[in-house]
N, CA, C and O atoms as a Maestro MAE file, in Angstrom:
{
 s_m_m2io_version
 :::
 2.0.0
}

f_m_ct {
 s_m_title
 :::
 protein
 m_atom[284] {
  # First column is atom index #
  i_m_mmod_type
  r_m_x_coord
  r_m_y_coord
  r_m_z_coord
  i_m_residue_number
  s_m_chain_name
  s_m_pdb_residue_name
  s_m_pdb_atom_name
  i_m_atomic_number
  :::
  1 25 0.835 -1.175 0.000 1 A "MET " " N  " 7
  2 3 0.000 0.000 0.000 1 A "MET " " CA " 6
  3 2 0.877 1.233 0.000 1 A "MET " " C  " 6
  4 15 1.820 1.342 0.783 1 A "MET " " O  " 8
  5 25 0.553 2.168 -0.895 2 A "GLY " " N  " 7
  6 3 1.291 3.409 -0.941 2 A "GLY " " CA " 6
  7 2 0.826 4.373 0.141 2 A "GLY " " C  " 6
  8 15 -0.259 4.228 0.703 2 A "GLY " " O  " 8
  9 25 1.660 5.345 0.414 3 A "GLU " " N  " 7
  10 3 1.330 6.353 1.411 3 A "GLU " " CA " 6
  11 2 0.354 7.366 0.811 3 A "GLU " " C  " 6
  12 15 0.497 7.759 -0.346 3 A "GLU " " O  " 8
  13 25 -0.629 7.784 1.595 4 A "GLN " " N  " 7
  14 3 -1.655 8.710 1.126 4 A "GLN " " CA " 6
  15 2 -1.056 10.082 0.825 4 A "GLN " " C  " 6
  16 15 -0.291 10.626 1.622 4 A "GLN " " O  " 8
  17 25 -1.413 10.633 -0.331 5 A "ILE " " N  " 7
  18 3 -1.015 11.988 -0.713 5 A "ILE " " CA " 6
  19 2 -2.107 12.959 -0.283 5 A "ILE " " C  " 6
  20 15 -1.838 13.941 0.410 5 A "ILE " " O  " 8
  21 25 -3.362 12.673 -0.706 6 A "LYS " " N  " 7
  22 3 -4.484 13.508 -0.281 6 A "LYS " " CA " 6
  23 2 -5.800 12.800 -0.547 6 A "LYS " " C  " 6
  24 15 -5.867 11.841 -1.316 6 A "LYS " " O  " 8
  25 25 -6.834 13.288 0.098 7 A "ILE " " N  " 7
  26 3 -8.189 12.795 -0.137 7 A "ILE " " CA " 6
  27 2 -8.770 13.619 -1.272 7 A "ILE " " C  " 6
  28 15 -8.843 14.845 -1.186 7 A "ILE " " O  " 8
  29 25 -9.182 12.945 -2.335 8 A "LEU " " N  " 7
  30 3 -9.735 13.622 -3.511 8 A "LEU " " CA " 6
  31 2 -11.214 13.954 -3.342 8 A "LEU " " C  " 6
  32 15 -11.677 14.996 -3.806 8 A "LEU " " O  " 8
  33 25 -11.950 13.068 -2.679 9 A "ALA " " N  " 7
  34 3 -13.388 13.290 -2.512 9 A "ALA " " CA " 6
  35 2 -13.916 12.438 -1.367 9 A "ALA " " C  " 6
  36 15 -13.344 11.407 -1.013 9 A "ALA " " O  " 8
  37 25 -15.014 12.896 -0.806 10 A "LYS " " N  " 7
  38 3 -15.755 12.134 0.202 10 A "LYS " " CA " 6
  39 2 -17.206 12.138 -0.241 10 A "LYS " " C  " 6
  40 15 -17.672 13.092 -0.864 10 A "LYS " " O  " 8
  41 25 -17.917 11.074 0.081 11 A "GLY " " N  " 7
  42 3 -19.315 10.998 -0.293 11 A "GLY " " CA " 6
  43 2 -20.021 9.891 0.457 11 A "GLY " " C  " 6
  44 15 -19.449 9.250 1.338 11 A "GLY " " O  " 8
  45 25 -21.263 9.680 0.098 12 A "ILE " " N  " 7
  46 3 -22.074 8.625 0.710 12 A "ILE " " CA " 6
  47 2 -22.736 7.829 -0.400 12 A "ILE " " C  " 6
  48 15 -23.379 8.394 -1.285 12 A "ILE " " O  " 8
  49 25 -22.573 6.510 -0.347 13 A "ILE " " N  " 7
  50 3 -23.229 5.589 -1.276 13 A "ILE " " CA " 6
  51 2 -23.973 4.560 -0.452 13 A "ILE " " C  " 6
  52 15 -23.380 3.873 0.380 13 A "ILE " " O  " 8
  53 25 -25.280 4.451 -0.684 14 A "LEU " " N  " 7
  54 3 -26.132 3.510 0.053 14 A "LEU " " CA " 6
  55 2 -25.958 3.674 1.560 14 A "LEU " " C  " 6
  56 15 -25.785 2.695 2.286 14 A "LEU " " O  " 8
  57 25 -26.004 4.914 2.017 15 A "ASP " " N  " 7
  58 3 -25.897 5.273 3.443 15 A "ASP " " CA " 6
  59 2 -24.544 4.917 4.058 15 A "ASP " " C  " 6
  60 15 -24.419 4.836 5.280 15 A "ASP " " O  " 8
  61 25 -23.531 4.704 3.215 16 A "THR " " N  " 7
  62 3 -22.193 4.367 3.704 16 A "THR " " CA " 6
  63 2 -21.207 5.441 3.269 16 A "THR " " C  " 6
  64 15 -21.079 5.704 2.073 16 A "THR " " O  " 8
  65 25 -20.504 6.070 4.214 17 A "PRO " " N  " 7
  66 3 -19.494 7.063 3.844 17 A "PRO " " CA " 6
  67 2 -18.339 6.411 3.078 17 A "PRO " " C  " 6
  68 15 -17.860 5.342 3.457 17 A "PRO " " O  " 8
  69 25 -17.894 7.067 1.993 18 A "ILE " " N  " 7
  70 3 -16.747 6.579 1.229 18 A "ILE " " CA " 6
  71 2 -15.747 7.718 1.047 18 A "ILE " " C  " 6
  72 15 -16.091 8.894 1.162 18 A "ILE " " O  " 8
  73 25 -14.513 7.344 0.762 19 A "GLU " " N  " 7
  74 3 -13.461 8.301 0.443 19 A "GLU " " CA " 6
  75 2 -12.733 7.842 -0.805 19 A "GLU " " C  " 6
  76 15 -12.574 6.645 -1.043 19 A "GLU " " O  " 8
  77 25 -12.291 8.809 -1.602 20 A "ILE " " N  " 7
  78 3 -11.437 8.526 -2.748 20 A "ILE " " CA " 6
  79 2 -10.100 9.195 -2.440 20 A "ILE " " C  " 6
  80 15 -10.025 10.413 -2.282 20 A "ILE " " O  " 8
  81 25 -9.055 8.387 -2.359 21 A "GLU " " N  " 7
  82 3 -7.730 8.870 -1.962 21 A "GLU " " CA " 6
  83 2 -6.727 8.723 -3.100 21 A "GLU " " C  " 6
  84 15 -6.788 7.769 -3.875 21 A "GLU " " O  " 8
  85 25 -5.813 9.668 -3.191 22 A "LEU " " N  " 7
  86 3 -4.659 9.562 -4.069 22 A "LEU " " CA " 6
  87 2 -3.489 9.103 -3.219 22 A "LEU " " C  " 6
  88 15 -3.207 9.694 -2.176 22 A "LEU " " O  " 8
  89 25 -2.801 8.045 -3.660 23 A "ASN " " N  " 7
  90 3 -1.690 7.476 -2.910 23 A "ASN " " CA " 6
  91 2 -0.446 7.385 -3.786 23 A "ASN " " C  " 6
  92 15 -0.527 7.316 -5.012 23 A "ASN " " O  " 8
  93 25 0.705 7.386 -3.124 24 A "HIS " " N  " 7
  94 3 1.962 7.205 -3.848 24 A "HIS " " CA " 6
  95 2 1.990 5.826 -4.495 24 A "HIS " " C  " 6
  96 15 1.269 4.918 -4.081 24 A "HIS " " O  " 8
  97 25 2.825 5.683 -5.505 25 A "ALA " " N  " 7
  98 3 2.986 4.397 -6.192 25 A "ALA " " CA " 6
  99 2 3.573 3.354 -5.245 25 A "ALA " " C  " 6
  100 15 4.253 3.683 -4.274 25 A "ALA " " O  " 8
  101 25 3.296 2.106 -5.551 26 A "LEU " " N  " 7
  102 3 3.836 1.016 -4.746 26 A "LEU " " CA " 6
  103 2 5.321 0.796 -5.019 26 A "LEU " " C  " 6
  104 15 6.066 0.378 -4.132 26 A "LEU " " O  " 8
  105 25 5.748 1.078 -6.250 27 A "ALA " " N  " 7
  106 3 7.155 0.941 -6.640 27 A "ALA " " CA " 6
  107 2 7.618 2.266 -7.239 27 A "ALA " " C  " 6
  108 15 6.799 3.079 -7.667 27 A "ALA " " O  " 8
  109 25 8.925 2.479 -7.268 28 A "LYS " " N  " 7
  110 3 9.466 3.742 -7.781 28 A "LYS " " CA " 6
  111 2 9.043 4.021 -9.217 28 A "LYS " " C  " 6
  112 15 8.820 5.176 -9.581 28 A "LYS " " O  " 8
  113 25 8.931 2.987 -10.032 29 A "THR " " N  " 7
  114 3 8.565 3.169 -11.441 29 A "THR " " CA " 6
  115 2 7.070 3.004 -11.683 29 A "THR " " C  " 6
  116 15 6.618 3.096 -12.825 29 A "THR " " O  " 8
  117 25 6.301 2.764 -10.636 30 A "GLY " " N  " 7
  118 3 4.874 2.519 -10.789 30 A "GLY " " CA " 6
  119 2 4.046 3.785 -10.861 30 A "GLY " " C  " 6
  120 15 4.547 4.892 -10.660 30 A "GLY " " O  " 8
  121 25 2.766 3.598 -11.151 31 A "ASP " " N  " 7
  122 3 1.804 4.690 -11.239 31 A "ASP " " CA " 6
  123 2 1.229 4.959 -9.853 31 A "ASP " " C  " 6
  124 15 1.164 4.058 -9.016 31 A "ASP " " O  " 8
  125 25 0.813 6.200 -9.613 32 A "GLN " " N  " 7
  126 3 0.128 6.507 -8.361 32 A "GLN " " CA " 6
  127 2 -1.141 5.667 -8.281 32 A "GLN " " C  " 6
  128 15 -1.669 5.221 -9.299 32 A "GLN " " O  " 8
  129 25 -1.617 5.461 -7.070 33 A "GLN " " N  " 7
  130 3 -2.781 4.618 -6.834 33 A "GLN " " CA " 6
  131 2 -3.962 5.449 -6.370 33 A "GLN " " C  " 6
  132 15 -3.795 6.446 -5.666 33 A "GLN " " O  " 8
  133 25 -5.156 5.034 -6.768 34 A "ILE " " N  " 7
  134 3 -6.397 5.608 -6.275 34 A "ILE " " CA " 6
  135 2 -7.070 4.528 -5.432 34 A "ILE " " C  " 6
  136 15 -7.220 3.387 -5.867 34 A "ILE " " O  " 8
  137 25 -7.473 4.907 -4.216 35 A "HIS " " N  " 7
  138 3 -8.206 3.999 -3.345 35 A "HIS " " CA " 6
  139 2 -9.608 4.555 -3.157 35 A "HIS " " C  " 6
  140 15 -9.780 5.688 -2.708 35 A "HIS " " O  " 8
  141 25 -10.597 3.763 -3.500 36 A "ILE " " N  " 7
  142 3 -11.995 4.082 -3.224 36 A "ILE " " CA " 6
  143 2 -12.384 3.142 -2.104 36 A "ILE " " C  " 6
  144 15 -12.414 1.925 -2.286 36 A "ILE " " O  " 8
  145 25 -12.686 3.713 -0.928 37 A "GLN " " N  " 7
  146 3 -12.850 2.827 0.230 37 A "GLN " " CA " 6
  147 2 -13.884 3.340 1.219 37 A "GLN " " C  " 6
  148 15 -14.206 4.527 1.281 37 A "GLN " " O  " 8
  149 25 -14.382 2.388 1.985 38 A "SER " " N  " 7
  150 3 -15.276 2.653 3.109 38 A "SER " " CA " 6
  151 2 -14.892 1.667 4.209 38 A "SER " " C  " 6
  152 15 -13.883 0.968 4.111 38 A "SER " " O  " 8
  153 25 -15.704 1.625 5.242 39 A "ASP " " N  " 7
  154 3 -15.442 0.649 6.309 39 A "ASP " " CA " 6
  155 2 -15.687 -0.778 5.826 39 A "ASP " " C  " 6
  156 15 -15.154 -1.728 6.400 39 A "ASP " " O  " 8
  157 25 -16.503 -0.936 4.755 40 A "ASN " " N  " 7
  158 3 -16.899 -2.264 4.290 40 A "ASN " " CA " 6
  159 2 -16.121 -2.778 3.088 40 A "ASN " " C  " 6
  160 15 -16.096 -3.986 2.850 40 A "ASN " " O  " 8
  161 25 -15.488 -1.895 2.324 41 A "PHE " " N  " 7
  162 3 -14.789 -2.349 1.123 41 A "PHE " " CA " 6
  163 2 -13.647 -1.405 0.780 41 A "PHE " " C  " 6
  164 15 -13.533 -0.301 1.313 41 A "PHE " " O  " 8
  165 25 -12.795 -1.888 -0.142 42 A "ARG " " N  " 7
  166 3 -11.680 -1.088 -0.628 42 A "ARG " " CA " 6
  167 2 -11.417 -1.499 -2.068 42 A "ARG " " C  " 6
  168 15 -11.272 -2.684 -2.367 42 A "ARG " " O  " 8
  169 25 -11.354 -0.508 -2.965 43 A "PHE " " N  " 7
  170 3 -11.065 -0.738 -4.377 43 A "PHE " " CA " 6
  171 2 -9.824 0.062 -4.711 43 A "PHE " " C  " 6
  172 15 -9.782 1.273 -4.493 43 A "PHE " " O  " 8
  173 25 -8.810 -0.610 -5.240 44 A "GLU " " N  " 7
  174 3 -7.524 0.020 -5.547 44 A "GLU " " CA " 6
  175 2 -7.293 -0.060 -7.053 44 A "GLU " " C  " 6
  176 15 -7.467 -1.117 -7.660 44 A "GLU " " O  " 8
  177 25 -6.897 1.071 -7.654 45 A "ILE " " N  " 7
  178 3 -6.726 1.129 -9.096 45 A "ILE " " CA " 6
  179 2 -5.599 2.111 -9.425 45 A "ILE " " C  " 6
  180 15 -5.381 3.078 -8.696 45 A "ILE " " O  " 8
  181 25 -4.884 1.859 -10.527 46 A "ASP " " N  " 7
  182 3 -3.857 2.801 -10.973 46 A "ASP " " CA " 6
  183 2 -4.507 4.109 -11.393 46 A "ASP " " C  " 6
  184 15 -5.637 4.120 -11.881 46 A "ASP " " O  " 8
  185 25 -3.792 5.209 -11.201 47 A "LYS " " N  " 7
  186 3 -4.329 6.532 -11.519 47 A "LYS " " CA " 6
  187 2 -4.734 6.645 -12.988 47 A "LYS " " C  " 6
  188 15 -5.787 7.203 -13.297 47 A "LYS " " O  " 8
  189 25 -3.911 6.123 -13.892 48 A "LYS " " N  " 7
  190 3 -4.244 6.244 -15.321 48 A "LYS " " CA " 6
  191 2 -5.533 5.494 -15.659 48 A "LYS " " C  " 6
  192 15 -6.317 5.969 -16.480 48 A "LYS " " O  " 8
  193 25 -5.766 4.342 -15.048 49 A "ASP " " N  " 7
  194 3 -7.005 3.604 -15.281 49 A "ASP " " CA " 6
  195 2 -8.197 4.322 -14.644 49 A "ASP " " C  " 6
  196 15 -9.281 4.355 -15.227 49 A "ASP " " O  " 8
  197 25 -8.006 4.890 -13.467 50 A "TYR " " N  " 7
  198 3 -9.070 5.648 -12.795 50 A "TYR " " CA " 6
  199 2 -9.522 6.811 -13.680 50 A "TYR " " C  " 6
  200 15 -10.719 7.062 -13.818 50 A "TYR " " O  " 8
  201 25 -8.569 7.512 -14.272 51 A "ILE " " N  " 7
  202 3 -8.907 8.649 -15.135 51 A "ILE " " CA " 6
  203 2 -9.714 8.178 -16.345 51 A "ILE " " C  " 6
  204 15 -10.674 8.838 -16.743 51 A "ILE " " O  " 8
  205 25 -9.332 7.040 -16.933 52 A "LYS " " N  " 7
  206 3 -10.090 6.496 -18.073 52 A "LYS " " CA " 6
  207 2 -11.532 6.186 -17.672 52 A "LYS " " C  " 6
  208 15 -12.465 6.551 -18.386 52 A "LYS " " O  " 8
  209 25 -11.718 5.516 -16.533 53 A "TYR " " N  " 7
  210 3 -13.063 5.169 -16.075 53 A "TYR " " CA " 6
  211 2 -13.868 6.416 -15.731 53 A "TYR " " C  " 6
  212 15 -15.049 6.505 -16.067 53 A "TYR " " O  " 8
  213 25 -13.241 7.372 -15.068 54 A "ALA " " N  " 7
  214 3 -13.936 8.601 -14.691 54 A "ALA " " CA " 6
  215 2 -14.389 9.365 -15.931 54 A "ALA " " C  " 6
  216 15 -15.517 9.857 -15.974 54 A "ALA " " O  " 8
  217 25 -13.530 9.470 -16.935 55 A "MET " " N  " 7
  218 3 -13.901 10.164 -18.170 55 A "MET " " CA " 6
  219 2 -15.032 9.441 -18.889 55 A "MET " " C  " 6
  220 15 -15.922 10.083 -19.445 55 A "MET " " O  " 8
  221 25 -15.006 8.116 -18.882 56 A "SER " " N  " 7
  222 3 -16.084 7.340 -19.511 56 A "SER " " CA " 6
  223 2 -17.422 7.610 -18.830 56 A "SER " " C  " 6
  224 15 -18.449 7.728 -19.499 56 A "SER " " O  " 8
  225 25 -17.414 7.708 -17.518 57 A "ILE " " N  " 7
  226 3 -18.647 7.984 -16.775 57 A "ILE " " CA " 6
  227 2 -19.161 9.386 -17.090 57 A "ILE " " C  " 6
  228 15 -20.364 9.580 -17.261 57 A "ILE " " O  " 8
  229 25 -18.263 10.361 -17.169 58 A "LEU " " N  " 7
  230 3 -18.670 11.727 -17.494 58 A "LEU " " CA " 6
  231 2 -19.264 11.814 -18.902 58 A "LEU " " C  " 6
  232 15 -20.264 12.500 -19.113 58 A "LEU " " O  " 8
  233 25 -18.655 11.127 -19.854 59 A "VAL " " N  " 7
  234 3 -19.178 11.120 -21.225 59 A "VAL " " CA " 6
  235 2 -20.543 10.428 -21.269 59 A "VAL " " C  " 6
  236 15 -21.453 10.894 -21.953 59 A "VAL " " O  " 8
  237 25 -20.683 9.328 -20.546 60 A "ALA " " N  " 7
  238 3 -21.962 8.615 -20.514 60 A "ALA " " CA " 6
  239 2 -23.058 9.491 -19.894 60 A "ALA " " C  " 6
  240 15 -24.187 9.503 -20.384 60 A "ALA " " O  " 8
  241 25 -22.737 10.215 -18.837 61 A "ALA " " N  " 7
  242 3 -23.716 11.108 -18.204 61 A "ALA " " CA " 6
  243 2 -24.134 12.211 -19.167 61 A "ALA " " C  " 6
  244 15 -25.315 12.550 -19.252 61 A "ALA " " O  " 8
  245 25 -23.177 12.767 -19.887 62 A "LYS " " N  " 7
  246 3 -23.487 13.820 -20.862 62 A "LYS " " CA " 6
  247 2 -24.376 13.273 -21.973 62 A "LYS " " C  " 6
  248 15 -25.345 13.924 -22.366 62 A "LYS " " O  " 8
  249 25 -24.060 12.094 -22.478 63 A "ASN " " N  " 7
  250 3 -24.862 11.474 -23.535 63 A "ASN " " CA " 6
  251 2 -26.288 11.180 -23.069 63 A "ASN " " C  " 6
  252 15 -27.245 11.389 -23.815 63 A "ASN " " O  " 8
  253 25 -26.425 10.697 -21.844 64 A "LEU " " N  " 7
  254 3 -27.753 10.418 -21.299 64 A "LEU " " CA " 6
  255 2 -28.577 11.700 -21.194 64 A "LEU " " C  " 6
  256 15 -29.759 11.720 -21.539 64 A "LEU " " O  " 8
  257 25 -27.937 12.773 -20.710 65 A "LYS " " N  " 7
  258 3 -28.649 14.052 -20.616 65 A "LYS " " CA " 6
  259 2 -29.073 14.544 -21.997 65 A "LYS " " C  " 6
  260 15 -30.172 15.077 -22.155 65 A "LYS " " O  " 8
  261 25 -28.219 14.372 -22.984 66 A "ASN " " N  " 7
  262 3 -28.570 14.775 -24.353 66 A "ASN " " CA " 6
  263 2 -29.742 13.943 -24.879 66 A "ASN " " C  " 6
  264 15 -30.666 14.488 -25.483 66 A "ASN " " O  " 8
  265 25 -29.710 12.641 -24.657 67 A "LEU " " N  " 7
  266 3 -30.792 11.762 -25.130 67 A "LEU " " CA " 6
  267 2 -32.124 12.097 -24.452 67 A "LEU " " C  " 6
  268 15 -33.176 12.080 -25.091 67 A "LEU " " O  " 8
  269 25 -32.068 12.397 -23.169 68 A "LYS " " N  " 7
  270 3 -33.275 12.690 -22.407 68 A "LYS " " CA " 6
  271 2 -33.658 14.162 -22.470 68 A "LYS " " C  " 6
  272 15 -34.680 14.575 -21.920 68 A "LYS " " O  " 8
  273 25 -32.818 14.954 -23.153 69 A "ARG " " N  " 7
  274 3 -33.021 16.402 -23.268 69 A "ARG " " CA " 6
  275 2 -33.137 17.062 -21.897 69 A "ARG " " C  " 6
  276 15 -34.047 17.846 -21.630 69 A "ARG " " O  " 8
  277 25 -32.174 16.711 -21.035 70 A "ILE " " N  " 7
  278 3 -32.078 17.281 -19.679 70 A "ILE " " CA " 6
  279 2 -30.919 18.276 -19.681 70 A "ILE " " C  " 6
  280 15 -29.858 17.987 -20.234 70 A "ILE " " O  " 8
  281 25 -31.114 19.443 -19.068 71 A "SER " " N  " 7
  282 3 -30.031 20.425 -19.024 71 A "SER " " CA " 6
  283 2 -29.023 20.078 -17.961 71 A "SER " " C  " 6
  284 15 -28.041 20.799 -17.783 71 A "SER " " O  " 8
  :::
 }
 m_bond[283] {
  # First column is bond index #
  i_m_from
  i_m_to
  i_m_order
  :::
  1 1 2 1
  2 2 3 1
  3 3 4 2
  4 3 5 1
  5 5 6 1
  6 6 7 1
  7 7 8 2
  8 7 9 1
  9 9 10 1
  10 10 11 1
  11 11 12 2
  12 11 13 1
  13 13 14 1
  14 14 15 1
  15 15 16 2
  16 15 17 1
  17 17 18 1
  18 18 19 1
  19 19 20 2
  20 19 21 1
  21 21 22 1
  22 22 23 1
  23 23 24 2
  24 23 25 1
  25 25 26 1
  26 26 27 1
  27 27 28 2
  28 27 29 1
  29 29 30 1
  30 30 31 1
  31 31 32 2
  32 31 33 1
  33 33 34 1
  34 34 35 1
  35 35 36 2
  36 35 37 1
  37 37 38 1
  38 38 39 1
  39 39 40 2
  40 39 41 1
  41 41 42 1
  42 42 43 1
  43 43 44 2
  44 43 45 1
  45 45 46 1
  46 46 47 1
  47 47 48 2
  48 47 49 1
  49 49 50 1
  50 50 51 1
  51 51 52 2
  52 51 53 1
  53 53 54 1
  54 54 55 1
  55 55 56 2
  56 55 57 1
  57 57 58 1
  58 58 59 1
  59 59 60 2
  60 59 61 1
  61 61 62 1
  62 62 63 1
  63 63 64 2
  64 63 65 1
  65 65 66 1
  66 66 67 1
  67 67 68 2
  68 67 69 1
  69 69 70 1
  70 70 71 1
  71 71 72 2
  72 71 73 1
  73 73 74 1
  74 74 75 1
  75 75 76 2
  76 75 77 1
  77 77 78 1
  78 78 79 1
  79 79 80 2
  80 79 81 1
  81 81 82 1
  82 82 83 1
  83 83 84 2
  84 83 85 1
  85 85 86 1
  86 86 87 1
  87 87 88 2
  88 87 89 1
  89 89 90 1
  90 90 91 1
  91 91 92 2
  92 91 93 1
  93 93 94 1
  94 94 95 1
  95 95 96 2
  96 95 97 1
  97 97 98 1
  98 98 99 1
  99 99 100 2
  100 99 101 1
  101 101 102 1
  102 102 103 1
  103 103 104 2
  104 103 105 1
  105 105 106 1
  106 106 107 1
  107 107 108 2
  108 107 109 1
  109 109 110 1
  110 110 111 1
  111 111 112 2
  112 111 113 1
  113 113 114 1
  114 114 115 1
  115 115 116 2
  116 115 117 1
  117 117 118 1
  118 118 119 1
  119 119 120 2
  120 119 121 1
  121 121 122 1
  122 122 123 1
  123 123 124 2
  124 123 125 1
  125 125 126 1
  126 126 127 1
  127 127 128 2
  128 127 129 1
  129 129 130 1
  130 130 131 1
  131 131 132 2
  132 131 133 1
  133 133 134 1
  134 134 135 1
  135 135 136 2
  136 135 137 1
  137 137 138 1
  138 138 139 1
  139 139 140 2
  140 139 141 1
  141 141 142 1
  142 142 143 1
  143 143 144 2
  144 143 145 1
  145 145 146 1
  146 146 147 1
  147 147 148 2
  148 147 149 1
  149 149 150 1
  150 150 151 1
  151 151 152 2
  152 151 153 1
  153 153 154 1
  154 154 155 1
  155 155 156 2
  156 155 157 1
  157 157 158 1
  158 158 159 1
  159 159 160 2
  160 159 161 1
  161 161 162 1
  162 162 163 1
  163 163 164 2
  164 163 165 1
  165 165 166 1
  166 166 167 1
  167 167 168 2
  168 167 169 1
  169 169 170 1
  170 170 171 1
  171 171 172 2
  172 171 173 1
  173 173 174 1
  174 174 175 1
  175 175 176 2
  176 175 177 1
  177 177 178 1
  178 178 179 1
  179 179 180 2
  180 179 181 1
  181 181 182 1
  182 182 183 1
  183 183 184 2
  184 183 185 1
  185 185 186 1
  186 186 187 1
  187 187 188 2
  188 187 189 1
  189 189 190 1
  190 190 191 1
  191 191 192 2
  192 191 193 1
  193 193 194 1
  194 194 195 1
  195 195 196 2
  196 195 197 1
  197 197 198 1
  198 198 199 1
  199 199 200 2
  200 199 201 1
  201 201 202 1
  202 202 203 1
  203 203 204 2
  204 203 205 1
  205 205 206 1
  206 206 207 1
  207 207 208 2
  208 207 209 1
  209 209 210 1
  210 210 211 1
  211 211 212 2
  212 211 213 1
  213 213 214 1
  214 214 215 1
  215 215 216 2
  216 215 217 1
  217 217 218 1
  218 218 219 1
  219 219 220 2
  220 219 221 1
  221 221 222 1
  222 222 223 1
  223 223 224 2
  224 223 225 1
  225 225 226 1
  226 226 227 1
  227 227 228 2
  228 227 229 1
  229 229 230 1
  230 230 231 1
  231 231 232 2
  232 231 233 1
  233 233 234 1
  234 234 235 1
  235 235 236 2
  236 235 237 1
  237 237 238 1
  238 238 239 1
  239 239 240 2
  240 239 241 1
  241 241 242 1
  242 242 243 1
  243 243 244 2
  244 243 245 1
  245 245 246 1
  246 246 247 1
  247 247 248 2
  248 247 249 1
  249 249 250 1
  250 250 251 1
  251 251 252 2
  252 251 253 1
  253 253 254 1
  254 254 255 1
  255 255 256 2
  256 255 257 1
  257 257 258 1
  258 258 259 1
  259 259 260 2
  260 259 261 1
  261 261 262 1
  262 262 263 1
  263 263 264 2
  264 263 265 1
  265 265 266 1
  266 266 267 1
  267 267 268 2
  268 267 269 1
  269 269 270 1
  270 270 271 1
  271 271 272 2
  272 271 273 1
  273 273 274 1
  274 274 275 1
  275 275 276 2
  276 275 277 1
  277 277 278 1
  278 278 279 1
  279 279 280 2
  280 279 281 1
  281 281 282 1
  282 282 283 1
  283 283 284 2
  :::
 }
}
């Protein structure tokens, strides 16, 4: 586990508080890590993959709003 750099976001999903953390890489040549975690679970992903998934979600949300004609 890498050392925490900062907390990127906090929120609540299904009445459970979660945090999204940016962490140092596990190895000197590795990518920084993103941890999405709560008291019940922990999801760890490389920063570059997290950015890809986050951008995909933003594009999907925009497309849905366009299809539904929501501002």
